[in-house]
C-alpha positions in Angstrom: 68.2 111.6 122.8 69.1 109.9 119.5 68.2 106.2 119.3 71.2 104.0 118.6 71.0 102.6 115.1 70.6 98.9 115.2 73.4 97.3 113.2 72.4 94.8 110.6 74.2 91.5 111.1 76.2 90.4 108.1 75.8 86.9 106.6 79.5 86.6 107.1 80.8 85.4 110.5 82.9 88.6 110.9 83.9 91.5 108.7 87.4 90.0 108.6 86.0 86.8 107.1 85.2 88.7 103.9 88.1 88.3 101.4 90.0 91.5 100.7 89.6 90.9 97.0 85.8 91.0 97.5 86.0 94.3 99.5 88.2 95.8 96.7 85.7 94.6 94.0 82.8 96.2 96.0 84.7 99.5 96.3 85.2 99.5 92.5 81.5 98.8 91.9 80.3 101.5 94.3 82.8 103.9 92.6 81.2 102.9 89.3 77.7 103.6 90.7 78.8 107.1 91.9 80.4 108.0 88.5 77.3 106.7 86.6 75.1 109.0 88.7 77.5 112.0 88.2 77.3 111.4 84.4 73.5 111.3 84.5 73.2 114.2 86.9 71.5 112.3 89.7 72.4 112.7 93.4 72.0 110.3 96.3 70.2 111.1 99.5 72.2 110.5 102.7 70.4 107.2 103.5 71.2 105.7 100.1 74.8 106.8 100.4 75.0 105.2 103.8 73.7 101.9 102.5 76.2 101.9 99.6 79.0 102.6 102.1 78.0 99.7 104.4 77.7 97.3 101.4 81.1 98.5 100.2 82.7 97.8 103.6 81.2 94.3 103.8 78.5 95.0 106.4 75.7 93.7 104.0 75.3 90.7 101.8 73.8 91.4 98.4 70.3 90.3 99.6 70.5 92.6 102.6 71.7 95.4 100.4 68.7 95.0 98.1 66.3 94.9 101.1 67.8 98.0 102.7 67.4 100.0 99.5 63.8 98.8 98.9 62.9 99.8 102.5 64.5 103.2 102.2 62.4 104.0 99.2 59.1 102.6 100.5 58.2 105.6 102.6 59.3 108.1 99.9 57.0 106.4 97.4 54.0 106.4 99.8 54.4 110.1 100.6 54.9 111.3 97.0 52.6 108.9 95.0 49.4 110.7 93.8 46.0 109.4 92.6 47.3 109.7 89.1 48.9 106.3 89.6 45.5 104.6 89.5 44.8 106.1 86.0 48.4 105.5 84.8 48.5 105.3 81.0 51.2 103.7 78.9 50.5 106.3 76.2 51.5 109.2 78.3 55.1 110.4 78.6 54.8 113.5 80.8 52.1 114.2 83.3 50.3 117.5 84.0 53.1 118.5 86.5 55.7 118.2 83.8 57.2 115.1 85.4 57.9 111.8 83.6 55.0 109.4 84.1 56.1 106.5 86.2 54.8 103.3 87.7 54.7 104.7 91.2 52.8 107.8 90.4 55.5 110.0 91.9 54.9 113.7 90.9 57.7 115.4 92.8 60.9 116.0 90.9 63.3 115.5 93.8 61.5 112.3 94.9 61.6 110.9 91.4 65.3 111.6 91.1 65.9 109.9 94.4 63.9 106.8 93.3 65.8 106.7 89.9 69.1 107.0 91.7 68.3 104.2 94.1 67.0 101.9 91.3 70.1 102.5 89.2 72.5 101.9 92.1 70.7 98.7 92.9 70.8 97.5 89.3 74.5 98.2 88.8 75.5 96.4 92.1 73.4 93.4 91.1 74.8 93.4 87.6 78.3 93.3 89.1 77.5 89.9 90.7 76.2 88.4 87.4 78.3 86.7 84.8 79.4 88.9 81.9 77.6 87.7 78.7 79.6 85.9 76.1 78.1 87.9 73.2 77.4 91.6 73.0 75.0 93.4 70.7 72.5 96.3 71.0 69.8 93.9 72.3 72.0 93.7 75.4 72.2 97.5 75.5 68.4 97.6 75.6 68.2 94.9 78.3 70.7 97.0 80.4 68.5 100.0 80.0 65.5 98.0 81.2 67.5 96.6 84.1 68.5 100.2 85.2 65.1 101.9 84.7 62.5 99.2 84.2 61.4 99.2 87.8 60.1 102.8 87.4 59.4 103.4 83.7 57.3 101.2 81.4 59.2 102.4 78.3 62.6 101.3 79.7 64.4 99.0 77.3 62.7 100.5 74.2 64.4 102.9 71.9 62.7 106.2 70.9 61.6 104.9 67.5 59.8 101.9 69.1 57.6 104.2 71.3 54.2 105.7 70.3 52.4 108.3 72.4 49.1 110.2 72.1 50.9 113.4 71.2 51.8 113.3 67.5 54.4 116.1 68.1 56.2 113.9 70.5 56.2 111.0 68.0 57.6 113.2 65.3 60.8 113.7 67.2 60.6 112.2 70.6 62.4 114.4 73.1 65.1 113.5 75.5 64.5 113.9 79.2 67.0 114.5 82.0 70.5 115.9 82.2 72.2 115.6 78.8 75.7 116.9 79.6 76.9 118.5 76.4 74.0 117.2 74.3 71.9 119.9 72.7 68.3 118.9 72.0 68.6 120.6 68.6 71.4 118.3 67.6 69.6 115.0 68.4 68.8 113.1 65.3 65.4 111.9 64.2 64.3 108.6 65.6 64.4 106.8 62.3 68.2 107.1 62.3 68.5 105.1 65.6 68.3 101.7 64.0 71.0 102.6 61.4 73.4 103.5 64.2 72.5 100.4 66.3 73.2 98.2 63.2 76.6 99.8 62.8 77.4 99.0 66.4 76.2 95.4 65.9 78.5 95.1 62.8 81.5 96.3 64.7 80.9 93.9 67.6 80.4 91.0 65.2 83.5 91.8 63.0 85.8 92.5 66.0 84.6 89.4 68.0 83.2 91.6 70.8 86.6 93.5 70.9 88.4 90.4 72.3 92.1 90.1 71.5 92.5 93.6 70.3 95.5 95.8 71.1 94.9 98.7 73.5 94.9 101.2 70.5 92.4 99.1 68.5 90.2 98.6 71.5 90.1 102.4 72.2 89.4 103.1 68.5 86.5 100.7 68.2 84.9 101.7 71.6 85.2 105.3 70.5 83.4 104.6 67.3 80.5 102.8 69.0 80.2 105.4 71.7 80.0 108.1 69.1 77.2 106.4 67.2 75.2 106.2 70.4 76.1 109.7 71.3 74.8 110.8 67.9 71.3 109.3 68.1 70.7 109.0 71.9 68.4 106.0 71.4 66.5 106.2 74.7 64.1 108.8 76.1 66.2 109.2 79.2 69.2 107.5 80.9 71.4 107.3 77.7 74.6 108.3 79.3 74.3 106.0 82.3 73.3 103.0 80.1 76.2 103.6 77.7 78.7 103.7 80.6 77.5 100.4 82.1 77.3 98.8 78.6 80.9 99.7 77.7 82.2 98.7 81.2 80.7 95.3 80.8 82.0 95.0 77.2 85.5 96.0 78.4 85.5 93.4 81.2 84.6 90.7 78.7 87.5 91.9 76.4 90.0 91.9 79.2 90.0 95.6 79.8 88.7 97.8 82.6 87.2 101.2 82.2 87.2 103.9 84.9 84.9 106.8 84.1 85.5 108.4 87.5 88.6 110.2 86.1 86.6 111.9 83.3 85.6 115.4 84.2 82.3 116.9 83.1 84.1 119.3 80.8 86.0 116.6 79.1 82.9 114.5 78.5 81.2 117.6 77.0 84.1 118.2 74.7 84.5 114.7 73.4 80.7 114.3 72.8 80.6 117.5 70.8 83.7 116.6 68.8 82.4 113.1 67.9 78.9 114.1 67.0 79.3 113.1 63.3 77.5 109.9 62.4 80.2 108.8 60.0 82.8 108.9 62.7 85.3 111.2 61.0 88.9 110.3 62.1 89.8 113.8 63.4 86.4 114.1 65.2 87.0 110.7 66.9 90.5 111.5 68.2 89.4 113.1 71.5 87.0 110.2 72.1 89.8 107.7 71.3 92.1 109.6 73.7 89.5 109.4 76.4 89.1 105.6 76.1 92.9 105.2 75.9 93.1 107.0 79.3 90.4 105.3 81.2 91.4 101.8 80.0 95.1 102.2 81.0 95.6 101.5 84.7 98.7 103.6 84.9 97.0 106.6 83.3 94.0 106.2 85.5 96.3 106.3 88.6 97.9 109.5 87.3 94.6 111.2 86.6 93.2 110.2 90.0 96.1 111.9 91.7 94.7 115.2 90.5 91.0 114.6 89.9 90.5 113.2 93.4 92.8 115.6 95.2 91.0 118.5 96.9 94.2 120.5 96.5 93.4 120.7 92.8 89.7 121.4 93.0 89.8 123.7 89.9 90.9 120.8 87.8 87.5 119.1 88.1 86.0 121.9 86.1 88.5 121.6 83.3 89.3 119.1 80.6 92.1 117.0 82.1 93.8 114.3 80.0 96.8 112.0 80.2 99.7 112.8 77.9 99.8 110.7 74.7 103.1 109.0 74.0 105.6 110.9 71.9 103.5 114.1 71.7 105.1 117.4 72.5 103.3 119.7 75.0 103.9 123.4 75.9 102.2 125.0 78.9 102.3 126.2 82.4 103.5 124.1 85.3 100.7 123.7 87.9 102.1 121.2 90.3 103.1 117.6 90.8 102.0 114.5 92.8 103.8 111.4 93.9 104.1 110.1 90.3 102.8 112.8 88.0 103.2 116.3 86.8 100.3 118.7 85.9 100.8 121.1 83.0 98.1 123.5 81.8 98.0 124.0 78.0 95.8 126.4 76.0 93.3 123.6 75.3 93.4 121.4 78.5 95.3 120.3 81.5 97.8 117.5 80.7 99.0 114.9 83.3 102.3 113.1 82.5 104.6 110.8 84.3 107.3 112.4 86.4 109.9 110.2 84.7 109.3 112.2 81.5 111.4 114.9 83.1 115.0 114.6 84.3 115.2 115.0 88.1 117.1 118.3 87.7 114.3 119.7 85.7 111.6 119.1 88.3 113.8 120.4 91.0 114.1 123.9 89.5 110.4 124.2 88.3 108.2 126.6 90.2 104.4 127.0 90.0 103.5 129.2 87.0 106.8 128.4 85.1 106.5 127.8 81.3 107.5 124.3 80.5 107.8 122.1 77.3 108.1 118.3 77.3 107.8 115.3 75.2 105.6 112.6 76.6 108.1 109.8 76.6 110.4 108.5 79.3 114.0 109.5 78.2 116.0 106.7 76.8 118.7 107.3 79.5 116.1 106.2 82.1 115.9 102.8 80.5 119.5 102.0 81.4 119.6 104.0 84.7 118.2 102.7 88.0 119.1 105.7 90.1 119.7 108.9 88.1 122.2 111.6 89.1 120.7 114.6 90.7 121.9 118.2 90.4 122.0 119.8 93.9 121.0 123.4 93.6 123.3 125.6 95.8 121.6 127.1 98.8 121.0 130.9 98.6 122.2 133.2 101.3 118.7 133.5 102.7 118.3 129.7 102.8 121.7 129.3 104.6 120.7 132.0 107.1 117.4 130.3 107.8 119.1 126.9 108.4 121.7 128.5 110.6 118.9 130.3 112.6 117.1 127.0 113.2 120.2 125.2 114.4 119.9 124.1 118.1 123.4 125.2 119.1 122.9 128.7 117.5 119.5 129.1 119.4 121.1 128.0 122.7 124.0 130.5 122.2 121.4 133.3 121.3 119.7 132.6 124.6 123.0 133.2 126.4 123.4 136.5 124.7 119.8 137.5 125.6 120.4 136.4 129.2 123.5 138.6 129.7 121.9 141.5 127.8 119.1 141.5 130.3 121.6 141.6 133.2 123.7 144.4 131.6 121.0 146.6 129.9 117.7 145.3 131.4 116.7 144.5 127.8 117.3 141.0 126.4 116.9 142.1 122.8 119.0 145.3 122.8 121.7 143.7 120.7 119.3 142.0 118.2 120.2 144.2 115.3 124.0 143.6 115.9 123.3 139.9 116.0 121.3 140.0 112.8 124.2 141.8 111.1 126.6 139.0 112.3 124.2 136.4 110.9 124.0 138.2 107.6 127.7 138.5 107.0 128.5 135.0 108.3 126.7 133.5 105.2 129.2 134.9 102.7 132.1 136.6 104.6 133.2 134.8 107.7 136.2 137.1 108.3 133.9 140.2 108.3 131.4 138.5 110.6 134.2 137.6 113.1 135.5 141.2 112.9 132.0 142.6 113.7 131.7 140.3 116.7 135.2 141.2 118.0 134.4 144.9 117.7 131.1 144.5 119.5 132.8 142.4 122.2 135.6 145.0 122.7 133.0 147.8 123.0 131.1 145.9 125.6 134.3 145.6 127.8 135.7 149.1 127.2 132.6 151.2 126.9 129.4 149.4 127.5 127.4 152.6 128.1 128.1 153.7 124.6 125.6 151.2 123.5 122.9 152.0 126.0 122.3 152.8 129.7 123.3 150.1 132.1 120.8 148.4 134.3 120.3 149.9 137.8 121.4 153.4 138.8 124.3 155.3 140.3 123.9 158.4 142.5 126.9 160.4 143.8 129.1 157.4 143.2 126.7 155.1 145.0 125.6 152.1 142.8 122.7 149.8 143.6 123.0 146.0 143.4 121.6 145.9 139.8 124.2 148.3 138.5 127.0 146.4 140.1 125.6 143.2 138.6 125.4 144.9 135.2 129.0 146.1 135.3 130.2 142.7 136.4 128.3 140.9 133.6 129.8 143.0 130.7 132.7 140.6 130.2 130.4 137.6 130.2 128.2 139.3 127.5 131.3 140.1 125.5 132.4 136.4 125.6 128.8 135.3 124.7 128.9 137.5 121.6 132.3 136.0 120.4 131.1 132.5 121.2 127.8 133.2 119.3 129.7 134.3 116.2 132.0 131.3 116.3 129.0 128.9 116.6 127.2 130.7 113.7 130.2 130.5 111.5 130.9 126.9 112.4 127.2 125.9 111.7 127.3 127.7 108.4 130.5 125.8 107.5 128.9 122.5 108.5 125.9 123.2 106.3 128.0 124.0 103.3 130.2 121.0 103.9 127.1 118.7 104.1 125.8 120.2 100.9 129.1 119.6 99.1 129.1 116.0 100.3 125.5 115.5 99.2 126.2 117.2 95.8 129.1 114.8 95.3 127.0 111.8 96.2 124.0 112.9 94.1 126.2 113.6 91.0 126.7 109.8 90.6 124.2 107.6 88.8 123.6 103.8 89.2 123.1 101.8 86.1 120.4 99.1 85.8 121.7 95.6 86.5 122.5 93.6 83.4 119.9 91.5 81.7 121.6 88.4 83.1 121.2 89.7 86.6 117.7 90.9 86.1 116.7 87.5 84.7 117.8 85.6 87.9 116.1 88.1 90.3 112.7 86.4 89.9 114.1 82.8 90.3 113.9 80.8 93.5 116.8 81.5 95.9 118.5 78.1 95.5 118.6 78.5 91.7 119.9 82.0 92.1 122.8 80.7 94.2 123.6 77.9 91.8 123.8 80.4 88.9 126.1 82.7 90.8 128.3 79.8 91.9 129.1 78.9 88.3 129.5 82.5 87.1 132.3 84.6 88.5 131.2 87.6 86.2 127.7 87.6 87.8 129.2 87.5 91.3 131.5 90.4 90.5 128.6 92.4 89.0 126.6 91.9 92.3 129.6 93.3 94.3 130.1 96.2 91.8 126.3 97.0 91.9 126.2 97.2 95.7 129.4 99.3 95.9 127.7 101.7 93.5 124.5 101.8 95.6 126.4 102.4 98.9 128.4 105.2 97.2 125.2 106.8 95.7 122.8 106.7 98.7 123.0 108.9 101.7 122.3 107.5 105.2 118.8 108.8 105.2 118.1 107.4 101.7 119.4 104.0 102.7 117.2 104.0 105.8 114.2 104.9 103.6 115.1 102.0 101.3 115.5 99.6 104.1 112.2 100.6 105.6 110.3 100.4 102.3 109.5 104.1 102.6 109.3 104.7 98.9 107.6 108.1 99.3 110.6 109.5 101.2 113.0 107.8 98.9 111.3 109.2 95.8 111.3 112.8 97.2 115.0 112.5 98.2 116.1 111.1 94.8 113.8 113.3 92.8 112.0 110.4 91.1 108.5 109.1 91.0 107.2 106.8 93.7 106.8 104.0 91.1 110.5 104.4 90.2 111.3 104.4 94.0 109.4 101.1 94.4 111.4 99.6 91.5 114.7 100.7 93.1 113.7 99.2 96.5 112.7 95.9 94.9 115.8 95.5 92.8 118.3 96.7 95.5 116.9 94.5 98.2 117.1 91.3 96.1 120.6 92.0 95.0 121.6 93.1 98.5 120.6 89.7 99.8 122.6 87.9 97.1 125.5 90.2 97.9 125.4 89.4 101.7 125.2 85.7 101.0 128.2 85.9 98.6 130.2 87.8 101.2 129.3 85.3 103.9 130.3 82.3 101.7 133.5 84.1 100.7 134.3 84.7 104.4 133.7 81.0 105.2 136.0 79.9 102.4 138.7 82.2 103.5 138.5 81.0 107.1 138.7 77.4 105.9 141.7 78.0 103.7 143.5 79.8 106.6 142.8 76.8 108.9 144.3 74.4 106.3 147.4 76.5 105.8 148.0 76.7 109.6 147.5 73.0 109.9 150.1 72.3 107.3 
């Protein structure tokens, strides 16, 4: 039997005592840890993953988290450490096994990777609990590298030009160790160029005040320049990518931005690294890198990218370059799908994600997977003035009408009656199936012909039922058994069932078309955004809202007109979705993004309350005036 794992008791009284904001921060930190390891090519063993998960969920304090990680690595180090540890030399980079010389004497590749992964995870989590430095420079970059790898490598925190080893060939051009994504060892610059690039980074940080106060475009441009300089020289023997990621995350936090590398696919990182390999930072070469940092520093774009990168439905996307559409750019490609807020289009160069609102509702409605599509990455101006857009209802095809008719409860019940009497008359419940299918088919476009077919079949059943098939039972020398008598007696009932079935099918079909016509009429209307004056009072306290409406007849009238437009535009199901805050259902029905649906719900609910209060006040005033008149 398995032993029950003893649960570590948290320093907190209960899990519920941990503030939700702290849980959210821990989740973000753990996601950062995982993306850092994906970039560097390290993987976690199951035990380390379990510890990270429990810390994320609030089961461990920071101290307990550190203790658990240390304990998990203790056995691994004992098993894999060799005698070489006792003769460890700071002048050796790689041991006789081809493994990086380390402080623990680990000579197994897998064990070393596990240890590095564990140490890096621990360092990133602990860094997240420390205060972000006031000033940033490349000295901080080195200290980060030491924090991440200093527990296992003596050379951590030192750049390649600062290290000297016994092998003169290594010193001539110190190699890079580990997964390097798109970096080709032949493209790595000599170590003497490292200080030149680091100085350029220090200059940018000094001139731009650590990127504080910059617009999003300026921020992305300067981060891209610095990232490119580091990418060009790869200053450290190993761990360059992970260190860069943590450095720029910290820098962004201090500048008021947040970077999320988890939405960057491996292919995209390869592409931007290759494009920006020039030391001088050519403008064209920097464009892909700038685009990357624009995407991962914009919360809205991060959400759009995550809808596809993190969705198992789009597994293939993870192996491609996937970007968010840049404003005002025109894209041509193939429609690959949509999520709650976004649309995915595959272009010749990459996969592009754009906001649903860049398309009119009618466009998305008619798009099918594999269709060619062209769009401009900007929300149409008409959307700025429209709260609920009109929607074109595509007419149902004959096949779609037939399918809806077939699924109707009344039709299914009537079909059961036909099968029941068919069994009595012909001992075969499905003998008239082809006749019924013909009635179904014609009812979708020619009700008169469908009724005629039903009447002919009904008449044939009464006058000559045996012309269709042999009746149930048998007759010998004029003697009929009970089953034959029952069959003959049921012919009239089967005839009536056929006529009744045709009437129900035609009535159902008419109901479907009528409902579609009503829905089309409703959907063809749009609702404008409330005026700026109304929007301005929506965020005010309720008492001030009422005061402003009391002194402004025009605002009161606008509230009434707005709600009349809403009532006329929304179907019963849509209004129920709005009332229940079911923005996903409302978005699907209106053909808009979920973010747009949330905006609709928020605005309508506030104005609806004002509308009801106004109606109530008006009703009270009318009652009072009536009472005064009667008294006089």
